[in-house]
ZAMARGU-4260 file (C-alpha; in steps of 0.2 Angstrom, whole numbers, plus 5000, padded with zeros to 4 digits):
<rodrens>
0) 5255/5339/5618 | 5255/5350/5602 | 5266/5346/5587 | 5267/5362/5576 | 5277/5368/5562
5) 5278/5372/5543 | 5266/5362/5532 | 5276/5347/5525 | 5288/5346/5540 | 5280/5329/5545
10) 5270/5333/5560 | 5256/5320/5556 | 5270/5307/5552 | 5277/5310/5569 | 5260/5308/5578
15) 5257/5292/5568 | 5274/5285/5573 | 5271/5289/5591 | 5254/5280/5590 | 5261/5265/5582
20) 5275/5263/5594 | 5264/5266/5610 | 5248/5257/5604 | 5250/5244/5618 | 5249/5257/5631
25) 5231/5262/5625 | 5214/5254/5624 | 5208/5266/5612 | 5217/5277/5599 | 5207/5288/5587
30) 5213/5301/5574 | 5202/5316/5569 | 5204/5327/5554 | 5202/5343/5562 | 5206/5357/5549
35) 5188/5361/5546 | 5174/5361/5560 | 5162/5351/5550 | 5175/5337/5547 | 5180/5337/5566
40) 5161/5336/5571 | 5159/5321/5559 | 5173/5313/5567 | 5166/5315/5584 | 5150/5308/5578
45) 5158/5293/5571 | 5168/5290/5587 | 5153/5292/5598 | 5144/5279/5588 | 5159/5267/5590
50) 5159/5270/5608 | 5140/5265/5609 | 5134/5281/5616 | 5124/5287/5600 | 5112/5279/5588
55) 5108/5284/5570 | 5094/5297/5574 | 5102/5304/5589 | 5102/5323/5589 | 5113/5325/5605
60) 5130/5335/5603 | 5142/5322/5598 | 5157/5331/5606 | 5148/5330/5623 | 5144/5312/5620
65) 5162/5308/5617 | 5168/5318/5632 | 5156/5308/5643 | 5161/5291/5636 | 5179/5295/5638
70) 5177/5302/5656 | 5169/5285/5661 | 5181/5274/5652 | 5193/5265/5664 | 5207/5261/5651
75) 5219/5274/5644 | 5215/5282/5627 | 5224/5293/5614 | 5215/5306/5603 | 5225/5313/5589
80) 5218/5330/5582 | 5227/5332/5565 | 5230/5349/5556 | 5221/5360/5569 | 5221/5378/5563
85) 5224/5385/5581 | 5219/5384/5599 | 5202/5393/5597 | 5197/5380/5584 | 5197/5365/5595
90) 5196/5372/5613 | 5178/5365/5614 | 5182/5348/5607 | 5196/5344/5620 | 5190/5332/5634
95) 5192/5340/5651 | 5194/5324/5661 | 5197/5306/5658 | 5212/5293/5658 | 5219/5298/5642
100) 5231/5309/5631 | 5228/5322/5618 | 5241/5324/5603 | 5237/5339/5592 | 5246/5343/5575
105) 5245/5361/5569 | 5253/5373/5557 | 5250/5387/5570 | 5265/5392/5580 | 5253/5401/5593
110) 5253/5388/5607 | 5259/5389/5625 | 5277/5384/5626 | 5273/5371/5640 | 5263/5361/5628
115) 5270/5365/5611 | 5284/5356/5602 | 5290/5363/5586 | 5294/5350/5573 | 5310/5355/5564
120) 5317/5349/5547 | 5327/5333/5545 | 5345/5334/5549 | 5355/5336/5533 | 5364/5319/5533
125) 5347/5311/5536 | 5339/5320/5522 | 5352/5315/5510 | 5351/5297/5515 | 5332/5298/5514
130) 5333/5304/5496 | 5344/5291/5490 | 5335/5277/5499 | 5318/5283/5494 | 5322/5287/5476
135) 5333/5271/5473 | 5347/5282/5466 | 5363/5282/5477 | 5370/5298/5471 | 5376/5307/5486
140) 5382/5323/5477 | 5365/5326/5469 | 5355/5321/5484 | 5365/5333/5495 | 5362/5347/5483
145) 5343/5343/5482 | 5342/5342/5501 | 5350/5360/5502 | 5338/5367/5489 | 5323/5360/5498
150) 5330/5364/5516 | 5328/5346/5521 | 5309/5348/5521 | 5302/5330/5522 | 5287/5332/5511
155) 5297/5340/5497 | 5310/5327/5498 | 5297/5313/5497 | 5289/5322/5482 | 5306/5323/5473
160) 5310/5304/5477 | 5293/5299/5471 | 5295/5308/5455 | 5312/5301/5452 | 5306/5284/5455
165) 5291/5286/5444 | 5301/5293/5429 | 5318/5285/5432 | 5327/5301/5428 | 5339/5300/5443
170) 5343/5313/5456 | 5356/5322/5445 | 5344/5325/5431 | 5330/5330/5444 | 5342/5343/5451
175) 5345/5351/5434 | 5327/5352/5431 | 5324/5359/5448 | 5336/5373/5445 | 5330/5376/5427
180) 5311/5374/5429 | 5308/5375/5448 | 5290/5380/5447 | 5285/5366/5435 | 5294/5351/5442
185) 5290/5356/5460 | 5271/5353/5457 | 5275/5335/5451 | 5278/5319/5462 | 5266/5313/5475
190) 5271/5308/5493 | 5264/5291/5498 | 5249/5294/5510 | 5248/5312/5506 | 5236/5320/5493
195) 5244/5337/5492 | 5260/5344/5486 | 5270/5356/5497 | 5265/5370/5485 | 5246/5366/5486
200) 5247/5365/5505 | 5256/5382/5506 | 5245/5390/5493 | 5230/5387/5504 | 5239/5397/5518
205) 5244/5411/5506 | 5226/5413/5500 | 5219/5414/5517 | 5232/5426/5522 | 5228/5437/5507
210) 5210/5438/5512 | 5212/5439/5531 | 5228/5449/5533 | 5236/5457/5517 | 5249/5465/5527
215) 5256/5448/5532 | 5257/5444/5513 | 5268/5460/5511 | 5279/5455/5525 | 5282/5438/5518
220) 5286/5444/5501 | 5298/5456/5508 | 5306/5442/5519 | 5307/5431/5504 | 5318/5443/5495
225) 5332/5441/5508 | 5344/5426/5510 | 5338/5411/5520 | 5346/5418/5536 | 5340/5428/5550
230) 5333/5444/5543 | 5335/5460/5555 | 5318/5466/5550 | 5317/5480/5562 | 5334/5487/5557
235) 5328/5486/5539 | 5311/5494/5541 | 5318/5508/5552 | 5325/5516/5536 | 5307/5516/5528
240) 5302/5506/5513 | 5304/5516/5497 | 5285/5514/5493 | 5287/5526/5477 | 5295/5511/5468
245) 5280/5500/5471 | 5264/5499/5461 | 5248/5505/5469 | 5242/5488/5476 | 5259/5483/5483
250) 5261/5501/5490 | 5245/5498/5500 | 5252/5482/5507 | 5269/5489/5511 | 5264/5505/5520
255) 5257/5496/5536 | 5274/5488/5539 | 5280/5505/5545 | 5269/5504/5560 | 5275/5493/5575
260) 5258/5486/5579 | 5254/5482/5561 | 5271/5473/5559 | 5267/5463/5575 | 5250/5458/5568
265) 5258/5453/5552 | 5271/5443/5561 | 5258/5434/5572 | 5248/5430/5556 | 5263/5422/5548
270) 5266/5412/5564 | 5248/5405/5563 | 5254/5395/5548 | 5272/5393/5553 | 5277/5402/5538
275) 5291/5410/5548 | 5302/5403/5561 | 5300/5408/5580 | 5304/5426/5580 | 5319/5432/5589
280) 5322/5450/5595 | 5322/5461/5580 | 5324/5446/5567 | 5313/5434/5557 | 5318/5419/5547
285) 5309/5411/5532 | 5312/5393/5527 | 5322/5392/5510 | 5308/5383/5501 | 5295/5395/5507
290) 5305/5409/5500 | 5306/5400/5483 | 5287/5397/5483 | 5282/5415/5488 | 5293/5422/5474
295) 5288/5410/5461 | 5270/5416/5463 | 5274/5433/5457 | 5276/5439/5439 | 5293/5445/5434
300) 5290/5464/5436 | 5282/5462/5453 | 5296/5451/5459 | 5309/5463/5452 | 5300/5477/5462
305) 5300/5468/5478 | 5319/5464/5476 | 5322/5483/5473 | 5312/5487/5489 | 5322/5474/5499
310) 5339/5480/5492 | 5335/5498/5495 | 5330/5494/5513 | 5346/5485/5515 | 5357/5499/5508
315) 5348/5512/5518 | 5352/5503/5534 | 5371/5503/5531 | 5380/5514/5544 | 5393/5519/5531
320) 5407/5516/5543 | 5413/5498/5540 | 5430/5501/5548 | 5422/5506/5564 | 5419/5493/5577
325) 5403/5500/5583 | 5396/5496/5565 | 5402/5478/5564 | 5386/5470/5571 | 5375/5478/5558
330) 5387/5473/5544 | 5388/5455/5551 | 5369/5454/5551 | 5366/5461/5534 | 5381/5452/5525
335) 5371/5436/5519 | 5358/5447/5512 | 5370/5459/5504 | 5378/5445/5495 | 5361/5440/5488
340) 5354/5457/5484 | 5368/5469/5479 | 5376/5468/5462 | 5394/5464/5462 | 5398/5480/5455
345) 5389/5489/5469 | 5400/5501/5479 | 5389/5496/5494 | 5395/5479/5493 | 5413/5485/5495
350) 5408/5492/5512 | 5406/5473/5517 | 5423/5469/5511 | 5430/5484/5521 | 5421/5478/5536
355) 5427/5460/5535 | 5445/5466/5534 | 5443/5478/5548 | 5435/5465/5558 | 5449/5453/5554
360) 5439/5440/5544 | 5452/5439/5530 | 5446/5422/5524 | 5428/5428/5521 | 5434/5445/5513
365) 5445/5435/5501 | 5430/5424/5495 | 5419/5439/5493 | 5432/5449/5484 | 5435/5434/5472
370) 5417/5434/5468 | 5416/5453/5465 | 5432/5454/5454 | 5425/5440/5443 | 5408/5448/5441
375) 5415/5465/5438 | 5427/5459/5424 | 5412/5451/5416 | 5400/5465/5418 | 5411/5481/5417
380) 5426/5475/5407 | 5444/5472/5411 | 5449/5490/5410 | 5435/5498/5420 | 5441/5507/5436
385) 5429/5497/5446 | 5436/5481/5440 | 5454/5487/5443 | 5449/5492/5461 | 5441/5475/5464
390) 5457/5466/5458 | 5468/5478/5469 | 5457/5474/5484 | 5458/5455/5480 | 5477/5456/5479
395) 5478/5465/5495 | 5467/5452/5503 | 5477/5438/5496 | 5492/5445/5506 | 5482/5447/5522
400) 5477/5429/5520 | 5496/5424/5521 | 5502/5424/5503 | 5513/5440/5502 | 5523/5433/5486
405) 5506/5430/5477 | 5500/5447/5483 | 5515/5456/5476 | 5514/5447/5459 | 5495/5452/5458
410) 5498/5470/5464 | 5512/5472/5451 | 5500/5467/5437 | 5486/5479/5444 | 5498/5493/5445
415) 5504/5491/5426 | 5485/5491/5421 | 5482/5507/5432 | 5496/5516/5424 | 5490/5511/5407
420) 5472/5515/5410 | 5472/5529/5423 | 5489/5537/5422 | 5504/5536/5434 | 5498/5551/5445
425) 5480/5545/5448 | 5476/5543/5466 | 5470/5525/5463 | 5487/5521/5454 | 5497/5528/5469
430) 5487/5518/5482 | 5491/5502/5472 | 5509/5507/5471 | 5510/5509/5490 | 5502/5492/5492
435) 5514/5484/5479 | 5529/5491/5489 | 5521/5484/5506 | 5519/5467/5499 | 5535/5467/5490
440) 5544/5470/5507 | 5533/5457/5515 | 5538/5444/5502 | 5557/5447/5507 | 5563/5459/5493
445) 5568/5473/5505 | 5579/5483/5492 | 5565/5483/5479 | 5552/5488/5492 | 5563/5502/5497
450) 5566/5508/5479 | 5547/5507/5476 | 5543/5516/5492 | 5556/5530/5490 | 5549/5534/5472
455) 5531/5534/5478 | 5535/5546/5493 | 5542/5559/5480 | 5527/5557/5469 | 5514/5558/5483
460) 5522/5574/5490 | 5521/5582/5473 | 5503/5576/5469 | 5494/5575/5486 | 5505/5586/5498
465) 5516/5582/5512 | 5502/5579/5525 | 5489/5570/5515 | 5484/5553/5523 | 5490/5543/5508
470) 5507/5552/5509 | 5509/5548/5527 | 5505/5529/5523 | 5519/5530/5509 | 5531/5538/5522
475) 5527/5524/5534 | 5529/5511/5522 | 5546/5518/5516 | 5552/5518/5534 | 5547/5500/5537
480) 5556/5495/5521 | 5572/5504/5527 | 5571/5495/5543 | 5568/5478/5535 | 5583/5481/5523
485) 5594/5482/5538 | 5594/5499/5546 | 5582/5498/5561 | 5590/5514/5568 | 5586/5525/5553
490) 5568/5517/5552 | 5566/5521/5570 | 5571/5539/5567 | 5559/5540/5552 | 5545/5534/5563
495) 5549/5546/5577 | 5547/5561/5565 | 5532/5554/5557 | 5522/5549/5572 | 5516/5566/5579
500) 5509/5570/5561 | 5501/5553/5559 | 5492/5555/5576 | 5486/5573/5572 | 5480/5568/5554
505) 5473/5551/5557 | 5467/5554/5575 | 5475/5547/5591 | 5464/5532/5592 | 5463/5527/5574
510) 5470/5512/5564 | 5482/5523/5554 | 5490/5531/5570 | 5491/5514/5579 | 5500/5506/5565
515) 5513/5520/5564 | 5515/5519/5583 | 5517/5500/5582 | 5530/5501/5568 | 5539/5514/5578
520) 5540/5502/5593 | 5545/5488/5582 | 5561/5497/5577 | 5564/5504/5594 | 5566/5487/5600
525) 5576/5480/5585 | 5588/5495/5586 | 5593/5489/5604 | 5580/5496/5617 | 5568/5481/5621
530) 5563/5489/5638 | 5557/5505/5629 | 5548/5495/5616 | 5539/5485/5630 | 5534/5501/5639
535) 5528/5509/5623 | 5518/5494/5619 | 5510/5493/5636 | 5502/5510/5632 | 5497/5505/5614
540) 5488/5489/5618 | 5474/5497/5627 | 5471/5509/5613 | 5471/5495/5600 | 5459/5485/5611
545) 5447/5499/5613 | 5447/5502/5594 | 5447/5484/5587 | 5442/5473/5602 | 5452/5460/5612
550) 5453/5446/5599 | 5455/5456/5583 | 5471/5451/5573 | 5478/5468/5575 | 5475/5468/5594
555) 5483/5450/5596 | 5498/5456/5586 | 5501/5470/5598 | 5498/5458/5613 | 5511/5446/5606
560) 5523/5460/5603 | 5521/5466/5621 | 5525/5448/5627 | 5540/5447/5615 | 5548/5463/5621
565) 5544/5459/5639 | 5554/5443/5637 | 5568/5452/5628 | 5569/5466/5641 | 5574/5452/5654
570) 5558/5443/5660 | 5557/5427/5649 | 5545/5419/5662 | 5532/5433/5660 | 5534/5431/5641
575) 5531/5413/5642 | 5515/5415/5652 | 5508/5429/5641 | 5512/5419/5625 | 5504/5403/5633
580) 5488/5413/5636 | 5488/5420/5618 | 5492/5404/5609 | 5474/5396/5609 | 5467/5413/5604
585) 5479/5415/5590 | 5476/5397/5584 | 5457/5400/5584 | 5458/5416/5575 | 5472/5413/5563
590) 5472/5394/5561 | 5484/5381/5570 | 5495/5380/5554 | 5497/5399/5551 | 5514/5407/5549
595) 5510/5419/5564 | 5506/5404/5575 | 5522/5395/5570 | 5532/5410/5575 | 5523/5411/5592
600) 5528/5393/5595 | 5546/5397/5591 | 5546/5412/5603 | 5539/5401/5616 | 5553/5388/5614
605) 5566/5402/5614 | 5560/5410/5631 | 5557/5393/5639 | 5575/5388/5635 | 5580/5403/5647
610) 5595/5408/5636 | 5610/5416/5645 | 5609/5431/5634 | 5591/5436/5630 | 5595/5450/5617
615) 5596/5450/5603 | 5586/5434/5598 | 5587/5425/5582 | 5582/5435/5567 | 5567/5424/5563
620) 5559/5428/5579 | 5556/5446/5575
</rodrens>
């Protein structure tokens, strides 16, 4: 059996624990330091002498002597070869026969899967408990943060606890020092029974890689610039590293990464020291602490250059179509790295918020937009158009997350600033105006929303023209507010006039066209024709599913609408069956306590009661 993994993960400790727990099973247990051939040979000589098959002046190969003695030995034995560099380094030292077991520890990940077992990090809860127990400081908050900083690597945790014990500074103070002076404090503290720090252990590996395979060093530096999440390395390298931004030595290292074979060689070299996780198709992972150590080795200009390279590779990999479903897997894979590398004022980062909203992940979009808005206010100033855009997007996301009143309040403040800074007729101002009207209506102020929408349509037609996409959105919003204000027939007529133009301008299978079609259907039903609403939604749902996917919030909204109008058209049993099927999906996507889910439950109760008169239902069910 081979225990392999990152230096400091505790491979030797696991091997020693196994030997101690099972010592009664073996007549002989022997541990060899096997990192260097000479040290291993000396260990074999010592064991052969102990076994009585070698005298002081013997010149026989000690490995052969040990193998012969073990083969003839009737009782079970256990040999532990510690810190083996790789399979080739110990192949000749392994006994071929005998009543015994071999246990190898190694940093190399290049072992056959049938004999290799990768030793992982401590579970986070265990790491927190270990830190508090070992340091003598029961501070769970600080211990939790330190465990995160060190990625639960046992040796790093042991070093931290040893330093806290020796100095008496406490875990909270250690955490502050770690964040302020990581490089200096990380070299302090000594783990019991281990004469190296994590950094010493890894620096040996880095030095060897630099001499043997410099391309691996380049790959590791690039990977270290990304977040501690799977790095889609092939996607990033397809765009080509902007080598012009590198100095000459770094350029020489980076260039080979463009070649598939060189990339494969560099990946294999890093696995030899377990400096990266087991590669998955197209992706590589680096432990959080390895990232820190690699970057800490670089001077500030070189580190900044590698960050620019990593950021340029990321932005060059963006499809540029965040609202299209086919692009979502790319944005999902790059999101954690974009949050780390891209400045909050970056327009590329806005693509990720667009993707999150288009994909229906409103909660994550809200978090990201809050970060962007705060950063832009600080970096660009409160009146900068970029800051106003971030506040606009944030207000809209607040509404999408289920707080229309708060969204309307925020949007009203943004509109006032837009008018003051950019002018009433500016395109950005009019987009904010449209959004304000939308959320004003959603907040229940139908008359005010109608007034805002009607005035906006007039301005839009003058400024942008009657068939501009933003004019069509304004007309759609006005029609919806008219219906919500109590005239569904007039709203239906507005949508019937708008729909052909929207399909032509937006495209037949586009979000804009599908929203207009859905809103038209909504008021067809409310105006008194649930059967037609059902039939129109039957045609709409496949188009929405094709565009957004079967469990996107917009798709689920249309599927719920189809169930609703099916029930109101005279088939409550079918409505109950469809709503029951959708309920767990809606609860998973929106949350069990969301307003949409509560409304679904009310609709289920209504159709289960099989009322004598199905239509019209209570107003709160629409």
